[in-house]
N, C-alpha and C positions, 0 to 999 in steps of 0.2 A: 504494499499499499505506498502513497505519498503521505507523509505526515510531516506537517511542519507547523513550528511556531512561529507565528505572524503578529503583526502589528496591522489594526485595524482602523480605516476611518470612521470617527462614530461623530455623533451630533456635538459634541463639547470637546473634544480632542482625538486620542487615539486609544483604543483598547488593545491591550494586549490579548491574545487568545491561541488556538489552534485549528489547524486544519487538517482534514484527512479525508482520502478519496482513495478508490480503488486504483491500481495500477491500470492502465490503458485508456486509450482516448473517450470513453463515455460515450454519450453525454451522460451523467448521473443525476437523478434528483436531487435537490438541494434541500438541506438541513440546517436547521438555526437550532442547536442545544442549548437553553436557559439553564446556567447553573444554579445551584441552591446558594445558601448563605455562604458557605466555607470555600465556593470560588474555585476556579479554574486549578486544578492539581491532579498528579497522576491517576487516582480512580475515575475522575470526569474524562480525561483525555483516554481510559483504557474503556470506558463506556462508548464515547463518541467512536473508537475504532470499530466496537463490536458493530455498531449502526452501520457504519462505513463497510464493512465486510458482506453486509447485505444488500449492497448495491448503491450507495448513497454518499454525497459530498456534505460533510458535516462541518459546521463552523460552530465553534465552541468560545463566544468573547467573554471576557473580563465584565459584568454588567458594573461592576463596581470600581470601573477605571478612573472616574472623578476623585476616588480617595487613594489611588495608587495602584502600580503593578502588582500583580501577583508574584510570590503565595501571600494569600491573606493572612492563613494561619499557619503555626508548627502542624505537623502532620501528628506528631508525638500529642497533642493537646486532644484529638477527637475521640480517640478511643477510651479516655478518661471521662466517665459521665461529668465531673465536677470541672474539669481541664475545659471540656467540650461546653459547659454552660458557659463559663468566664468567657469563652472566646467568642462565642453566639453575641454575648453581652456588647464586646468591644465593635462586632460588626453591627448591631443594631443603628447606629446612625445613618453607615450607609443605605442599610435598608429602606429608612426613613426618610431619606435623599432623593433615592429612586422613586419619583414620582411617576404616575403615570402617565403624563406628557412626556417626561426625560424615557421611558419605558417605549412608547410610540418613535420617537424621534431618533431613539437609538437604533431600532429593530429596523426601519427604513434602511438606514445606512448601513446596517449590517446583511440586509437582505440583497441593497446593489452591491457591496462586496463580494458577497455570495455568488451573484448570480454574473460577475466579471470574470470570474475565473475559468480557467481553461479546462473543460470538458466537463462543466455543468451544466446542466439540461435547462431549456428556456422555461418560463411559465411559472406557475406558482409552486410556493417551498412547504415543506414541513414544519413543523415544530416538535420539540420535545423539550419538557421541563419539568424539574424536580425542586420539591420543597416550595420557596420561593419563585424559583424558576417557573413552577406550573400557574402560578399566580399571575405572573409578569407575562409569561406566554397567552394567556386567557386575554389577557390586556391588549395585545399585539394584534392577536388575530381578530377579536372585535374591531379593532380600529383598523385594519389591513385586511378586509375579508378577500379582498382580490387577489392578494398575493401570498397567503397562507390558505393554504389547501386543507390540512389535517393538522390537527395538536391530539398528543399524547401527553397527559399530565398526570404527575405520580405524587402524592404525598404531600398534594399542595394546601398551603395554609391561607387563611386570612382571602379566600375566595369570596366569603360570603361575611359581610360586616353589617353593622349599625349605620354606615356613613353612607350616605348621598350618592356618593360615586363606587360604589361596592361594586367590585367588578362581574357579579353576577345579574347585575341592573343592564346592564350594556352588552348583552349578550346579540341582541335583536338582529345585528348587520350580519353575522356569521352566516356564511354558507355551506362551508366544509365540515368535515365531519369531528368530533372531538371526543375524548375517551378520557377518564376519570376513573384512575386508581388510589382511593382513600386510603388511609390510615385508620387503622381501628383505634377506639380512644384516642384521640386527637383532639386536646381542648383548641387547636387553631381551626377544627373543619370537624364538629360534633355532628349529632345524625340531625340534629334538625337542621344545622347549616346545608349538609347534603340534599335533606329535602327542597329548601329553598332553593338551592342551585337546579336541582332535576324540575322543581317546577317552574322556574326561570326559562331553561333550555327548551323544555315541553311547549311552553305558551310561544314562544319565539317560534317553533318549529325547528329547531337544529336537531340534525342527526347526532346523536348521542348516547353513549354507553357511560354508565356511572356504577361502579362495584365498591364495597367495603372488604378490604382483605383483612379477615377477622383474623385476631392476633398480631397482627403487624405493627410496629409503633410507627410515629413520625419518623421519617428517614430511612425506611427500611430498606432502600435499594442501596445504601452507601456502605459499602462494606469494608471502608476504613473508620468507621465510626461505630461508637457502642450502641446504635439504633438498628444496626444492620439485623435482616430476617431473611435467611437464603431461602425458606420458600416462598418469601413473597416478591425476593427479588427475581426467582424464576419464573413466577408468574406475570411479572411486571412485563418481561421479554416475550413470552408467549403470547401478551396482548398487543404489544407494540408492535411486531412486526408484522403480522397481518395487516393491522390500521395501517401502517403505512404502505406498503405493498398494494393493497385495494383502492388507496387515492391516489399514489404518485407513480408506481409501476405501469 
């Protein structure tokens, strides 16, 4: 595979990131992978590689580029629950600064960059998001329905809030297919939140699947953290690859 650490022009500067695609001329459908709060790191590059192996060109940008370049955390912090919590607290200001307007502006730039790469197929791209990335990818898809054809969102939090700009209230423009793999017993996405999201998607006529992964904690796909759940990680791959294939290949 072609693998490269790259700098990506973004709305307010330059985002460091990672780009991977299969060897050969392609063209390969494009995917933007929206990171979790712990940022671009070996685990996410490994996951981007696994998606690329299925025949995709994957762009993994540092969504927190306004606060600095990767790495954002010490990998040793992620396997200890207390140190993981402390790292999350340090990153909270960066999450709060990543407003919906900034997410959309940056995503436009990421999609432009991805589309300009050699071997990337023309037309709409896909989005894959984890934790906060699942929320941000939904915001981007709702704002750019003509450019994002499919979304796989896993253990996303704060998709439903009490705020007037809650992401679930803006899903009306979405024309592509969306999949949500929710974590079980997740305070940032409760059963009531899941129900509200499903009602909003159904009311808007969005093609969607929404599933709760029983026994899987928030962050279940991330094998470099204390929240990893092997069975749920395998289930998420089994859902993601057919989702992408039927919408992009």
